[in-house]
The first five atom37 places (N, CA, C, CB, O) and aatype in JSON, in Angstrom:
{
  "aatype": [12, 15, 3, 0, 10, 3, 16, 0, 10, 1, 10, 19, 1, 0, 5, 16, 0, 10, 19, 1, 1, 13, 3, 0, 1, 10, 15, 7, 10, 8, 7, 19, 15, 10, 0, 3, 13, 16, 10, 10, 10, 1, 10, 7, 5, 0, 8, 7, 7, 1, 12, 1, 1, 19, 3, 10, 0, 6, 0, 10, 7, 10, 16, 0, 15, 7, 19, 16, 1, 7, 10, 0, 14, 10, 6, 1, 9, 7, 12, 19, 16, 1, 6, 14, 3, 0, 1, 3, 0, 1, 19, 0, 18, 0, 0, 10, 16, 0, 16, 7, 1, 1, 1, 10, 16, 6, 12, 10, 15, 16, 0, 6, 6, 16, 0, 0, 6, 9, 13, 0, 1, 14, 0, 17, 14, 0, 0, 3, 9, 0, 7, 10, 0, 16, 10, 10, 16, 1, 10, 7, 7, 16, 7, 10, 15, 7, 1],
  "atom_mask": [
    [1, 1, 1, 1, 1],
    [1, 1, 1, 1, 1],
    [1, 1, 1, 1, 1],
    [1, 1, 1, 1, 1],
    [1, 1, 1, 1, 1],
    [1, 1, 1, 1, 1],
    [1, 1, 1, 1, 1],
    [1, 1, 1, 1, 1],
    [1, 1, 1, 1, 1],
    [1, 1, 1, 1, 1],
    [1, 1, 1, 1, 1],
    [1, 1, 1, 1, 1],
    [1, 1, 1, 1, 1],
    [1, 1, 1, 1, 1],
    [1, 1, 1, 1, 1],
    [1, 1, 1, 1, 1],
    [1, 1, 1, 1, 1],
    [1, 1, 1, 1, 1],
    [1, 1, 1, 1, 1],
    [1, 1, 1, 1, 1],
    [1, 1, 1, 1, 1],
    [1, 1, 1, 1, 1],
    [1, 1, 1, 1, 1],
    [1, 1, 1, 1, 1],
    [1, 1, 1, 1, 1],
    [1, 1, 1, 1, 1],
    [1, 1, 1, 1, 1],
    [1, 1, 1, 0, 1],
    [1, 1, 1, 1, 1],
    [1, 1, 1, 1, 1],
    [1, 1, 1, 0, 1],
    [1, 1, 1, 1, 1],
    [1, 1, 1, 1, 1],
    [1, 1, 1, 1, 1],
    [1, 1, 1, 1, 1],
    [1, 1, 1, 1, 1],
    [1, 1, 1, 1, 1],
    [1, 1, 1, 1, 1],
    [1, 1, 1, 1, 1],
    [1, 1, 1, 1, 1],
    [1, 1, 1, 1, 1],
    [1, 1, 1, 1, 1],
    [1, 1, 1, 1, 1],
    [1, 1, 1, 0, 1],
    [1, 1, 1, 1, 1],
    [1, 1, 1, 1, 1],
    [1, 1, 1, 1, 1],
    [1, 1, 1, 0, 1],
    [1, 1, 1, 0, 1],
    [1, 1, 1, 1, 1],
    [1, 1, 1, 1, 1],
    [1, 1, 1, 1, 1],
    [1, 1, 1, 1, 1],
    [1, 1, 1, 1, 1],
    [1, 1, 1, 1, 1],
    [1, 1, 1, 1, 1],
    [1, 1, 1, 1, 1],
    [1, 1, 1, 1, 1],
    [1, 1, 1, 1, 1],
    [1, 1, 1, 1, 1],
    [1, 1, 1, 0, 1],
    [1, 1, 1, 1, 1],
    [1, 1, 1, 1, 1],
    [1, 1, 1, 1, 1],
    [1, 1, 1, 1, 1],
    [1, 1, 1, 0, 1],
    [1, 1, 1, 1, 1],
    [1, 1, 1, 1, 1],
    [1, 1, 1, 1, 1],
    [1, 1, 1, 0, 1],
    [1, 1, 1, 1, 1],
    [1, 1, 1, 1, 1],
    [1, 1, 1, 1, 1],
    [1, 1, 1, 1, 1],
    [1, 1, 1, 1, 1],
    [1, 1, 1, 1, 1],
    [1, 1, 1, 1, 1],
    [1, 1, 1, 0, 1],
    [1, 1, 1, 1, 1],
    [1, 1, 1, 1, 1],
    [1, 1, 1, 1, 1],
    [1, 1, 1, 1, 1],
    [1, 1, 1, 1, 1],
    [1, 1, 1, 1, 1],
    [1, 1, 1, 1, 1],
    [1, 1, 1, 1, 1],
    [1, 1, 1, 1, 1],
    [1, 1, 1, 1, 1],
    [1, 1, 1, 1, 1],
    [1, 1, 1, 1, 1],
    [1, 1, 1, 1, 1],
    [1, 1, 1, 1, 1],
    [1, 1, 1, 1, 1],
    [1, 1, 1, 1, 1],
    [1, 1, 1, 1, 1],
    [1, 1, 1, 1, 1],
    [1, 1, 1, 1, 1],
    [1, 1, 1, 1, 1],
    [1, 1, 1, 1, 1],
    [1, 1, 1, 0, 1],
    [1, 1, 1, 1, 1],
    [1, 1, 1, 1, 1],
    [1, 1, 1, 1, 1],
    [1, 1, 1, 1, 1],
    [1, 1, 1, 1, 1],
    [1, 1, 1, 1, 1],
    [1, 1, 1, 1, 1],
    [1, 1, 1, 1, 1],
    [1, 1, 1, 1, 1],
    [1, 1, 1, 1, 1],
    [1, 1, 1, 1, 1],
    [1, 1, 1, 1, 1],
    [1, 1, 1, 1, 1],
    [1, 1, 1, 1, 1],
    [1, 1, 1, 1, 1],
    [1, 1, 1, 1, 1],
    [1, 1, 1, 1, 1],
    [1, 1, 1, 1, 1],
    [1, 1, 1, 1, 1],
    [1, 1, 1, 1, 1],
    [1, 1, 1, 1, 1],
    [1, 1, 1, 1, 1],
    [1, 1, 1, 1, 1],
    [1, 1, 1, 1, 1],
    [1, 1, 1, 1, 1],
    [1, 1, 1, 1, 1],
    [1, 1, 1, 1, 1],
    [1, 1, 1, 1, 1],
    [1, 1, 1, 1, 1],
    [1, 1, 1, 1, 1],
    [1, 1, 1, 0, 1],
    [1, 1, 1, 1, 1],
    [1, 1, 1, 1, 1],
    [1, 1, 1, 1, 1],
    [1, 1, 1, 1, 1],
    [1, 1, 1, 1, 1],
    [1, 1, 1, 1, 1],
    [1, 1, 1, 1, 1],
    [1, 1, 1, 1, 1],
    [1, 1, 1, 0, 1],
    [1, 1, 1, 0, 1],
    [1, 1, 1, 1, 1],
    [1, 1, 1, 0, 1],
    [1, 1, 1, 1, 1],
    [1, 1, 1, 1, 1],
    [1, 1, 1, 0, 1],
    [1, 1, 1, 1, 1]
  ],
  "atom_positions": [
    [[109.52, -12.55, -69.34], [109.07, -12.48, -70.55], [108.0, -11.42, -70.49], [108.63, -13.78, -71.03], [107.22, -11.35, -69.54]],
    [[107.97, -10.41, -71.73], [106.92, -9.12, -71.55], [105.52, -9.67, -71.67], [107.12, -7.87, -72.76], [105.4, -10.82, -72.11]],
    [[104.54, -9.02, -71.37], [103.41, -9.31, -71.4], [102.84, -9.38, -72.94], [102.82, -8.43, -70.54], [101.9, -10.13, -73.23]],
    [[103.5, -8.52, -73.92], [103.2, -8.52, -74.99], [103.74, -9.63, -75.77], [103.44, -7.44, -75.38], [103.14, -9.97, -76.79]],
    [[104.8, -10.25, -75.4], [105.27, -11.62, -75.97], [104.22, -12.74, -75.53], [106.83, -12.03, -75.39], [103.64, -13.55, -76.25]],
    [[104.14, -12.58, -74.27], [103.15, -13.64, -73.66], [101.61, -13.72, -74.26], [103.02, -13.3, -72.1], [100.99, -14.78, -74.41]],
    [[101.22, -12.71, -74.49], [99.83, -12.61, -75.13], [100.09, -12.89, -76.59], [99.09, -11.11, -74.92], [99.15, -13.41, -77.2]],
    [[101.2, -12.64, -77.27], [101.24, -13.14, -78.64], [101.67, -14.53, -78.68], [102.12, -12.34, -79.47], [101.83, -14.98, -79.81]],
    [[101.89, -15.31, -77.67], [102.47, -16.6, -77.9], [100.76, -17.3, -77.31], [104.25, -16.98, -76.83], [100.24, -18.31, -77.8]],
    [[100.39, -16.77, -76.6], [98.91, -17.17, -76.15], [98.03, -17.27, -77.34], [98.25, -16.1, -75.12], [97.29, -18.24, -77.47]],
    [[98.07, -16.31, -78.22], [97.43, -16.08, -79.5], [97.57, -17.29, -80.49], [98.03, -14.83, -80.12], [96.63, -17.85, -81.06]],
    [[98.84, -17.57, -80.61], [99.62, -18.47, -81.46], [99.1, -20.1, -80.89], [101.46, -18.09, -81.24], [98.93, -21.06, -81.64]],
    [[98.92, -20.11, -79.6], [98.81, -21.48, -79.28], [97.31, -21.78, -79.14], [99.61, -21.83, -77.99], [96.9, -22.92, -78.92]],
    [[96.38, -20.57, -79.31], [94.89, -20.58, -79.18], [94.63, -20.93, -80.83], [94.14, -18.96, -78.53], [93.86, -21.83, -81.18]],
    [[95.31, -20.19, -81.67], [95.22, -20.47, -83.07], [95.4, -21.93, -83.48], [96.19, -19.69, -83.75], [94.66, -22.51, -84.27]],
    [[96.48, -22.45, -82.84], [96.82, -23.63, -83.39], [95.75, -24.95, -82.89], [98.35, -23.83, -82.97], [95.61, -26.01, -83.5]],
    [[95.07, -24.52, -81.62], [94.29, -25.34, -80.96], [92.98, -25.28, -81.95], [94.11, -24.89, -79.4], [92.36, -26.3, -82.27]],
    [[92.63, -23.95, -82.41], [91.48, -23.91, -83.31], [91.66, -24.76, -84.58], [91.22, -22.47, -83.71], [90.93, -25.7, -84.91]],
    [[92.63, -24.35, -85.17], [92.85, -25.19, -86.55], [92.65, -26.76, -86.28], [94.48, -24.93, -87.18], [91.9, -27.46, -86.95]],
    [[93.41, -27.21, -85.24], [93.22, -28.63, -84.9], [91.91, -29.14, -84.82], [93.78, -28.91, -83.72], [91.5, -30.2, -85.29]],
    [[91.18, -28.15, -84.08], [89.61, -28.83, -83.95], [88.83, -28.64, -85.13], [88.69, -28.17, -82.76], [87.97, -29.49, -85.37]],
    [[89.0, -27.49, -86.07], [88.4, -27.21, -87.22], [88.7, -28.47, -88.2], [88.9, -25.83, -87.74], [87.83, -29.13, -88.76]],
    [[90.2, -28.69, -88.3], [90.79, -29.82, -89.25], [90.02, -31.05, -88.82], [92.5, -30.08, -89.1], [89.47, -31.79, -89.64]],
    [[90.0, -31.28, -87.35], [89.44, -32.72, -87.33], [88.05, -33.03, -87.58], [89.66, -33.27, -86.11], [87.64, -34.15, -87.9]],
    [[87.23, -31.83, -87.4], [85.92, -31.96, -87.72], [85.58, -31.85, -89.12], [85.23, -31.09, -87.04], [84.6, -32.46, -89.56]],
    [[86.38, -31.05, -89.93], [85.99, -30.94, -91.47], [86.57, -32.29, -91.97], [86.71, -29.51, -92.34], [85.9, -33.05, -92.67]],
    [[87.73, -32.53, -91.61], [88.48, -33.9, -92.22], [87.79, -34.99, -91.96], [89.89, -34.21, -91.68], [87.63, -35.75, -92.91]],
    [[87.24, -35.36, -90.73], [86.39, -36.52, -90.51], [84.97, -36.52, -91.14], [0.0, 0.0, 0.0], [84.35, -37.55, -91.4]],
    [[84.58, -35.38, -91.32], [83.12, -35.32, -92.19], [83.19, -35.14, -93.37], [82.2, -34.36, -91.89], [82.33, -35.79, -93.96]],
    [[83.95, -34.41, -94.18], [84.02, -34.0, -95.4], [85.65, -34.33, -96.23], [83.61, -32.45, -95.23], [85.88, -34.26, -97.44]],
    [[86.41, -34.61, -95.34], [87.7, -35.08, -96.05], [88.36, -33.93, -96.44], [0.0, 0.0, 0.0], [89.11, -34.05, -97.41]],
    [[88.27, -32.81, -95.9], [88.92, -31.42, -96.07], [89.62, -30.82, -95.11], [88.08, -30.52, -96.35], [89.03, -31.03, -94.05]],
    [[90.79, -30.05, -94.91], [91.29, -29.41, -93.99], [90.52, -28.1, -93.85], [92.64, -29.29, -94.21], [89.56, -27.78, -94.55]],
    [[91.08, -27.35, -92.8], [90.41, -25.91, -92.63], [90.76, -25.0, -93.63], [90.77, -25.22, -91.35], [90.04, -24.09, -94.06]],
    [[92.08, -25.33, -94.04], [92.8, -24.31, -95.27], [91.92, -24.7, -96.56], [94.73, -24.67, -95.63], [91.81, -23.85, -97.45]],
    [[91.32, -25.91, -96.71], [90.62, -26.01, -98.23], [89.29, -25.44, -97.89], [90.45, -27.7, -98.97], [88.7, -24.84, -98.79]],
    [[88.75, -25.54, -96.73], [87.55, -24.9, -96.56], [87.36, -23.32, -96.67], [87.17, -25.3, -95.38], [86.46, -22.68, -97.21]],
    [[88.49, -22.91, -95.98], [88.7, -21.38, -96.37], [88.86, -21.05, -97.73], [89.87, -20.81, -95.75], [88.33, -20.05, -98.21]],
    [[89.53, -21.8, -98.36], [89.64, -21.4, -99.77], [88.43, -21.86, -100.56], [90.93, -21.97, -100.4], [88.25, -21.16, -101.55]],
    [[87.59, -22.78, -100.42], [86.46, -22.7, -100.93], [85.47, -21.97, -100.44], [86.11, -23.67, -101.05], [84.43, -21.79, -101.07]],
    [[85.72, -21.45, -99.17], [84.34, -20.48, -98.68], [84.68, -19.26, -99.41], [84.12, -20.1, -96.84], [83.73, -18.57, -99.76]],
    [[86.06, -18.79, -99.74], [86.28, -17.38, -100.25], [85.76, -17.58, -101.92], [88.11, -16.83, -100.04], [85.2, -16.64, -102.47]],
    [[85.95, -18.62, -102.52], [85.4, -18.88, -103.9], [83.96, -18.65, -103.74], [85.69, -20.35, -104.47], [83.44, -17.86, -104.52]],
    [[83.21, -19.26, -102.81], [81.97, -19.39, -102.76], [81.39, -17.9, -102.48], [0.0, 0.0, 0.0], [80.3, -17.65, -103.0]],
    [[81.95, -17.01, -101.8], [81.68, -15.49, -101.75], [81.81, -14.72, -102.84], [82.46, -14.86, -100.89], [81.26, -13.65, -103.09]],
    [[82.52, -15.32, -103.43], [83.08, -14.33, -104.94], [81.84, -14.34, -105.92], [84.65, -15.18, -105.99], [80.98, -15.22, -105.89]],
    [[81.85, -13.23, -106.81], [80.62, -13.02, -107.74], [80.8, -14.13, -108.81], [80.55, -11.43, -108.46], [81.8, -14.17, -109.52]],
    [[79.88, -14.95, -108.89], [79.95, -16.24, -109.88], [80.78, -17.27, -109.39], [0.0, 0.0, 0.0], [81.3, -18.14, -110.09]],
    [[80.91, -17.14, -108.14], [81.79, -18.44, -107.56], [83.08, -18.7, -108.07], [0.0, 0.0, 0.0], [83.59, -19.82, -108.08]],
    [[83.63, -17.6, -108.53], [85.05, -17.8, -109.3], [85.87, -16.67, -108.81], [84.96, -17.75, -111.04], [85.35, -15.65, -108.36]],
    [[87.02, -16.82, -108.89], [88.07, -15.72, -108.86], [89.42, -16.11, -109.53], [88.37, -15.33, -107.38], [89.92, -17.23, -109.62]],
    [[89.91, -14.83, -110.0], [91.19, -14.93, -110.46], [92.3, -15.53, -109.53], [91.54, -13.66, -110.84], [92.41, -15.03, -108.41]],
    [[92.97, -16.38, -109.83], [93.83, -16.9, -108.9], [94.55, -15.87, -108.08], [94.73, -17.73, -109.54], [94.46, -15.83, -106.85]],
    [[95.21, -15.1, -108.72], [95.97, -13.98, -108.0], [95.25, -13.26, -106.82], [96.33, -12.91, -109.02], [95.69, -13.04, -105.69]],
    [[94.07, -12.96, -107.33], [93.07, -12.43, -106.21], [92.74, -13.39, -105.22], [91.74, -11.97, -106.77], [92.64, -12.94, -104.08]],
    [[92.58, -14.4, -105.34], [92.32, -15.45, -104.14], [93.44, -15.58, -103.15], [92.08, -16.91, -104.71], [93.26, -15.7, -101.93]],
    [[94.87, -15.54, -103.89], [95.9, -15.33, -103.38], [96.07, -14.32, -102.02], [96.53, -14.99, -104.42], [96.32, -14.59, -100.84]],
    [[95.79, -12.91, -102.81], [95.57, -12.07, -101.99], [94.33, -11.88, -100.89], [95.67, -11.24, -102.72], [94.49, -11.26, -99.83]],
    [[93.36, -12.35, -101.19], [92.4, -12.54, -100.14], [92.62, -13.59, -98.95], [91.23, -12.9, -100.8], [92.13, -13.46, -97.83]],
    [[93.42, -14.62, -99.36], [93.59, -15.42, -97.92], [95.09, -15.3, -97.59], [93.13, -17.17, -97.99], [95.74, -16.15, -96.97]],
    [[95.55, -14.16, -98.09], [97.22, -13.81, -97.57], [98.23, -15.07, -98.0], [0.0, 0.0, 0.0], [99.08, -15.46, -97.2]],
    [[98.13, -15.54, -99.03], [99.01, -16.6, -99.69], [99.71, -16.26, -100.84], [98.28, -17.71, -100.04], [99.15, -15.35, -101.46]],
    [[100.75, -16.67, -101.35], [101.32, -16.91, -102.45], [100.34, -17.23, -103.63], [102.22, -17.89, -102.2], [99.19, -17.63, -103.44]],
    [[100.86, -17.05, -104.81], [100.28, -17.37, -105.82], [100.5, -18.91, -106.02], [100.71, -16.53, -106.85], [99.58, -19.65, -106.36]],
    [[101.63, -19.3, -105.81], [101.79, -20.93, -105.68], [101.32, -21.45, -104.54], [103.17, -21.43, -105.73], [101.08, -22.66, -104.62]],
    [[101.1, -20.92, -103.46], [100.24, -21.37, -102.26], [99.03, -21.81, -102.66], [0.0, 0.0, 0.0], [98.58, -22.9, -102.32]],
    [[98.35, -20.88, -103.51], [97.11, -20.96, -103.68], [96.84, -22.17, -104.79], [96.62, -19.57, -104.03], [95.86, -22.92, -104.85]],
    [[98.13, -22.11, -105.77], [97.88, -23.21, -106.87], [98.13, -24.74, -106.06], [99.11, -22.98, -108.3], [97.39, -25.69, -106.31]],
    [[98.99, -24.81, -105.29], [98.85, -25.96, -104.49], [97.82, -26.32, -103.66], [99.72, -26.0, -103.83], [97.55, -27.51, -103.49]],
    [[97.22, -25.44, -103.12], [95.8, -25.6, -102.33], [94.62, -26.08, -103.17], [0.0, 0.0, 0.0], [93.76, -26.86, -102.78]],
    [[94.71, -25.45, -104.49], [93.79, -25.78, -105.16], [93.63, -27.21, -106.24], [93.7, -24.68, -105.69], [92.67, -27.68, -106.85]],
    [[95.19, -27.65, -106.1], [95.38, -29.15, -106.96], [94.64, -30.09, -106.4], [96.83, -29.8, -107.0], [93.96, -30.72, -107.2]],
    [[94.55, -30.42, -105.14], [93.67, -31.43, -104.97], [92.25, -31.36, -104.79], [94.06, -31.99, -104.11], [91.6, -32.39, -104.67]],
    [[91.72, -30.24, -104.75], [90.5, -29.75, -104.87], [90.17, -29.82, -106.22], [90.39, -28.5, -104.35], [89.02, -30.2, -106.46]],
    [[90.95, -29.54, -107.25], [90.54, -29.69, -108.65], [90.48, -31.31, -108.86], [91.64, -28.91, -109.72], [89.67, -31.76, -109.68]],
    [[91.24, -32.13, -108.18], [91.35, -33.44, -108.61], [89.89, -34.39, -108.11], [92.82, -34.02, -107.94], [89.4, -35.4, -108.61]],
    [[89.44, -33.53, -106.85], [88.22, -34.26, -106.35], [87.02, -33.62, -106.96], [88.11, -34.25, -104.79], [85.91, -33.97, -106.57]],
    [[87.16, -32.7, -107.9], [85.86, -32.3, -108.68], [85.28, -31.07, -107.89], [0.0, 0.0, 0.0], [84.16, -30.73, -108.27]],
    [[85.82, -30.36, -106.9], [85.19, -29.47, -106.22], [85.56, -28.04, -106.8], [85.5, -29.67, -104.81], [84.8, -27.08, -106.63]],
    [[86.67, -27.93, -107.45], [87.01, -26.86, -108.03], [87.59, -27.05, -109.68], [88.0, -26.27, -107.07], [88.22, -28.05, -110.05]],
    [[87.28, -26.03, -110.45], [87.75, -26.23, -111.97], [88.53, -25.09, -112.14], [86.56, -26.31, -113.14], [88.43, -24.17, -111.32]],
    [[89.42, -25.0, -113.25], [90.24, -24.04, -113.76], [89.43, -23.42, -114.92], [91.61, -24.63, -114.17], [88.91, -24.14, -115.76]],
    [[89.34, -22.27, -114.94], [88.44, -21.52, -116.02], [89.45, -20.29, -116.68], [86.9, -20.78, -115.19], [89.93, -19.4, -115.97]],
    [[89.7, -20.39, -118.18], [90.51, -19.55, -118.52], [89.69, -18.38, -118.93], [91.38, -20.06, -119.43], [88.48, -18.51, -119.08]],
    [[90.33, -17.18, -119.12], [89.67, -15.53, -119.17], [89.32, -15.75, -120.74], [91.01, -13.87, -118.77], [90.14, -16.32, -121.46]],
    [[88.22, -15.33, -121.19], [87.86, -15.45, -122.71], [88.56, -14.29, -123.25], [86.22, -15.4, -123.09], [88.69, -14.2, -124.47]],
    [[89.04, -13.38, -122.45], [89.62, -12.15, -123.62], [91.15, -12.17, -123.07], [88.75, -10.21, -123.49], [91.78, -11.24, -123.57]],
    [[91.93, -12.97, -122.16], [93.36, -12.92, -121.77], [93.53, -14.31, -121.7], [93.77, -12.11, -120.42], [92.8, -15.0, -120.98]],
    [[94.41, -14.77, -122.38], [94.85, -16.41, -122.16], [95.71, -16.37, -121.02], [95.72, -17.18, -123.49], [95.91, -17.48, -120.52]],
    [[96.37, -15.24, -120.38], [97.09, -15.43, -119.32], [96.62, -15.59, -118.13], [97.78, -14.66, -119.23], [97.32, -16.02, -117.22]],
    [[95.16, -15.21, -117.96], [94.49, -15.11, -116.69], [93.74, -16.46, -116.43], [93.5, -13.88, -116.67], [93.16, -16.83, -117.45]],
    [[93.6, -17.2, -115.47], [92.96, -18.18, -115.31], [92.12, -17.79, -113.8], [93.96, -19.43, -115.41], [92.58, -17.17, -112.84]],
    [[90.86, -18.32, -113.94], [90.18, -18.41, -112.71], [89.99, -19.73, -112.06], [88.96, -17.86, -112.88], [90.03, -20.8, -112.66]],
    [[89.75, -19.58, -110.68], [89.57, -21.0, -110.06], [88.02, -20.53, -109.77], [90.71, -21.53, -108.54], [87.62, -19.42, -109.43]],
    [[87.24, -21.8, -110.04], [85.73, -21.63, -110.09], [85.16, -22.76, -109.21], [85.14, -21.71, -111.64], [85.61, -23.89, -109.4]],
    [[84.46, -22.62, -108.5], [83.66, -23.67, -107.74], [82.65, -24.51, -108.84], [82.7, -22.85, -106.49], [81.98, -23.88, -109.67]],
    [[82.62, -25.94, -108.76], [81.91, -26.72, -109.24], [80.57, -26.8, -108.79], [82.46, -27.69, -109.17], [80.33, -26.11, -107.8]],
    [[79.61, -27.49, -109.28], [78.27, -27.59, -108.61], [78.61, -28.69, -107.39], [76.98, -28.13, -109.76], [77.92, -28.71, -106.37]],
    [[79.48, -29.41, -107.55], [79.65, -30.64, -106.32], [80.29, -29.62, -105.33], [80.85, -32.25, -106.71], [79.88, -29.59, -104.17]],
    [[81.34, -28.73, -105.78], [81.94, -27.78, -104.81], [80.85, -26.87, -104.08], [0.0, 0.0, 0.0], [80.96, -26.65, -102.87]],
    [[80.02, -26.45, -104.64], [78.83, -25.47, -104.04], [78.2, -26.39, -103.11], [77.65, -24.85, -105.21], [78.12, -26.04, -101.93]],
    [[77.73, -27.55, -103.48], [76.93, -28.39, -102.7], [77.66, -28.79, -101.18], [76.66, -29.7, -103.62], [77.16, -28.7, -100.06]],
    [[78.99, -29.23, -101.57], [79.81, -29.76, -100.52], [80.17, -28.67, -99.55], [81.05, -30.4, -101.08], [80.38, -28.93, -98.36]],
    [[80.26, -27.3, -100.08], [80.68, -26.17, -99.21], [79.51, -25.98, -98.15], [80.95, -24.79, -100.11], [79.63, -25.82, -96.93]],
    [[78.29, -26.03, -98.97], [77.01, -25.78, -97.86], [77.35, -26.69, -96.71], [75.33, -26.23, -98.48], [77.6, -26.31, -95.57]],
    [[77.34, -28.14, -97.2], [77.8, -29.16, -96.02], [78.88, -28.66, -94.78], [78.55, -30.41, -96.79], [78.76, -28.7, -93.56]],
    [[79.89, -28.21, -95.6], [81.14, -28.1, -94.78], [80.74, -26.82, -93.73], [82.62, -27.78, -95.84], [80.87, -26.87, -92.51]],
    [[80.24, -25.71, -94.47], [79.8, -24.28, -93.79], [78.9, -24.76, -92.53], [78.8, -23.17, -94.96], [79.0, -24.23, -91.43]],
    [[78.06, -25.75, -92.81], [77.09, -26.27, -91.51], [78.08, -26.8, -90.39], [75.93, -27.66, -91.97], [77.99, -26.36, -89.24]],
    [[78.83, -27.56, -90.67], [80.04, -28.27, -89.88], [80.71, -27.01, -89.05], [81.29, -29.1, -91.04], [80.66, -26.86, -87.83]],
    [[81.32, -26.18, -89.93], [82.1, -24.92, -89.3], [81.38, -24.29, -88.42], [82.52, -23.89, -90.22], [81.88, -24.03, -87.33]],
    [[80.01, -23.9, -88.72], [79.18, -22.97, -88.01], [78.85, -23.95, -86.71], [77.79, -22.4, -88.96], [78.71, -23.32, -85.67]],
    [[78.71, -25.33, -86.6], [78.62, -26.02, -85.62], [79.53, -26.08, -84.55], [78.47, -26.97, -86.01], [79.25, -26.2, -83.35]],
    [[80.92, -25.95, -85.2], [82.22, -26.19, -84.43], [82.35, -24.75, -83.84], [83.62, -26.72, -85.42], [82.6, -24.71, -82.63]],
    [[82.26, -23.79, -84.37], [82.22, -22.57, -84.08], [81.57, -22.24, -82.84], [81.72, -21.96, -85.03], [82.14, -21.64, -81.94]],
    [[80.16, -22.71, -82.78], [79.31, -22.58, -81.94], [79.69, -23.31, -80.55], [78.16, -22.99, -82.55], [79.51, -22.9, -79.4]],
    [[80.22, -24.43, -80.96], [80.59, -25.23, -79.63], [81.81, -24.53, -78.97], [80.99, -26.86, -79.95], [81.78, -24.35, -77.75]],
    [[82.88, -24.12, -79.69], [84.02, -23.53, -79.17], [83.49, -22.31, -78.28], [85.0, -23.1, -80.35], [83.93, -22.23, -77.13]],
    [[82.52, -21.29, -78.77], [82.1, -20.07, -78.44], [80.83, -20.46, -77.5], [81.81, -19.14, -79.76], [80.0, -19.56, -77.37]],
    [[80.62, -21.44, -76.97], [79.13, -21.74, -76.45], [79.1, -20.8, -74.74], [78.89, -23.9, -76.26], [79.98, -20.56, -73.92]],
    [[78.03, -20.57, -74.79], [77.46, -19.75, -73.51], [77.47, -20.91, -72.53], [75.8, -19.0, -73.7], [77.42, -22.06, -72.97]],
    [[77.54, -20.67, -71.09], [77.71, -19.07, -70.57], [79.16, -18.76, -70.55], [77.11, -18.76, -68.95], [79.42, -17.63, -70.14]],
    [[80.24, -19.56, -70.92], [81.69, -19.08, -70.96], [81.87, -18.21, -71.97], [82.67, -20.12, -71.12], [82.92, -17.59, -71.87]],
    [[81.11, -17.91, -73.07], [81.36, -17.1, -73.96], [80.28, -16.25, -74.22], [81.77, -17.68, -74.96], [79.67, -16.62, -75.22]],
    [[79.66, -14.93, -73.52], [78.71, -14.14, -73.79], [79.04, -13.6, -75.2], [78.56, -13.16, -72.73], [80.14, -13.5, -75.75]],
    [[77.73, -13.25, -75.66], [77.71, -12.29, -77.06], [78.9, -11.21, -76.94], [76.13, -11.36, -77.24], [79.72, -11.02, -77.84]],
    [[78.88, -10.6, -75.83], [79.67, -9.22, -75.9], [80.99, -9.58, -75.91], [79.43, -8.2, -74.7], [81.71, -8.84, -76.57]],
    [[81.62, -10.71, -75.24], [82.85, -11.33, -75.26], [83.43, -11.72, -76.96], [82.62, -12.69, -74.29], [84.46, -11.31, -77.5]],
    [[82.49, -12.53, -77.47], [82.58, -12.79, -78.76], [82.87, -11.39, -79.78], [81.26, -13.52, -79.06], [83.91, -11.22, -80.42]],
    [[81.93, -10.63, -79.75], [82.08, -9.35, -80.5], [83.43, -8.45, -79.94], [80.64, -8.46, -80.29], [84.12, -7.78, -80.72]],
    [[83.61, -8.51, -78.92], [84.89, -7.76, -78.4], [86.32, -8.62, -79.01], [0.0, 0.0, 0.0], [87.29, -8.05, -79.51]],
    [[86.19, -9.87, -78.85], [87.53, -10.48, -79.36], [87.4, -10.47, -81.06], [87.75, -12.21, -78.69], [88.46, -10.5, -81.68]],
    [[86.32, -10.42, -81.7], [86.57, -10.18, -83.06], [86.91, -8.75, -83.23], [85.42, -10.57, -83.89], [87.7, -8.56, -84.15]],
    [[86.5, -7.67, -82.56], [87.2, -6.48, -82.73], [88.59, -6.57, -82.4], [86.63, -5.48, -81.99], [89.33, -5.95, -83.16]],
    [[89.07, -7.14, -81.56], [90.64, -7.06, -81.32], [91.19, -7.86, -82.3], [91.18, -7.55, -79.9], [92.19, -7.4, -82.86]],
    [[90.72, -9.14, -82.7], [91.42, -9.79, -83.81], [91.43, -9.04, -85.18], [90.8, -11.13, -84.01], [92.29, -9.25, -86.04]],
    [[90.41, -8.16, -85.33], [90.44, -7.34, -86.47], [91.51, -6.14, -86.41], [89.05, -6.82, -86.66], [92.1, -5.87, -87.45]],
    [[91.79, -5.4, -85.22], [92.65, -4.75, -85.01], [94.25, -5.15, -85.51], [92.42, -4.61, -83.81], [95.09, -4.38, -85.97]],
    [[94.37, -6.73, -85.23], [95.32, -7.43, -85.27], [95.68, -7.82, -87.0], [94.98, -8.57, -84.28], [96.76, -8.22, -87.43]],
    [[94.79, -7.63, -87.57], [94.58, -7.74, -88.98], [93.6, -9.08, -89.4], [0.0, 0.0, 0.0], [93.4, -9.41, -90.57]],
    [[93.22, -9.55, -88.57], [92.1, -10.63, -88.79], [90.95, -10.22, -89.59], [0.0, 0.0, 0.0], [90.36, -9.17, -89.39]],
    [[90.65, -11.06, -90.5], [89.34, -10.74, -91.11], [88.29, -11.92, -91.09], [89.58, -10.31, -92.54], [88.74, -13.06, -91.12]],
    [[87.09, -11.75, -91.05], [86.06, -12.53, -91.1], [85.56, -13.01, -92.5], [0.0, 0.0, 0.0], [86.24, -12.95, -93.52]],
    [[84.27, -13.48, -92.42], [83.67, -13.94, -93.55], [83.52, -12.86, -94.5], [82.45, -14.53, -93.26], [83.66, -13.11, -95.7]],
    [[83.3, -11.85, -94.14], [83.19, -10.76, -95.1], [84.19, -10.07, -95.68], [82.57, -9.91, -94.65], [84.07, -9.23, -96.57]],
    [[85.23, -10.46, -95.14], [86.69, -10.0, -95.65], [86.87, -8.62, -95.0], [0.0, 0.0, 0.0], [87.42, -7.76, -95.7]],
    [[86.53, -8.32, -93.91], [86.73, -7.28, -93.08], [86.91, -7.33, -91.9], [86.02, -6.62, -93.13], [87.08, -6.3, -91.25]]
  ]
}
């Protein structure tokens, strides 16, 4: 097996382990998955706490139908609402509700704690974390800021 393939497979396994860890914490404390949290976080970062569904799909690397499927349960539990565009009836926005904003703040705290545990010192010095972030960005990964 080539070093490149071995490295790619290690990255996939590491990603799976991270998703499981975040899913367990977020689900256990807040009843949402990491995918739900990521969607809510992106909405929370958007101007006015809302985005066109097509823009949300692009920002998350999902299809429009994938975003619709992801938003449906969040709408049912009152964290997200659908807002029509006042000028174009074909356009719909996904928007955080007041409950969604409040719960996102709580989820963000849990996610921060989880990340701090994963990248705890001394195993993960700050320089290693920054270096890993740079390498992941080179692979197409984006962080909270979308870059």
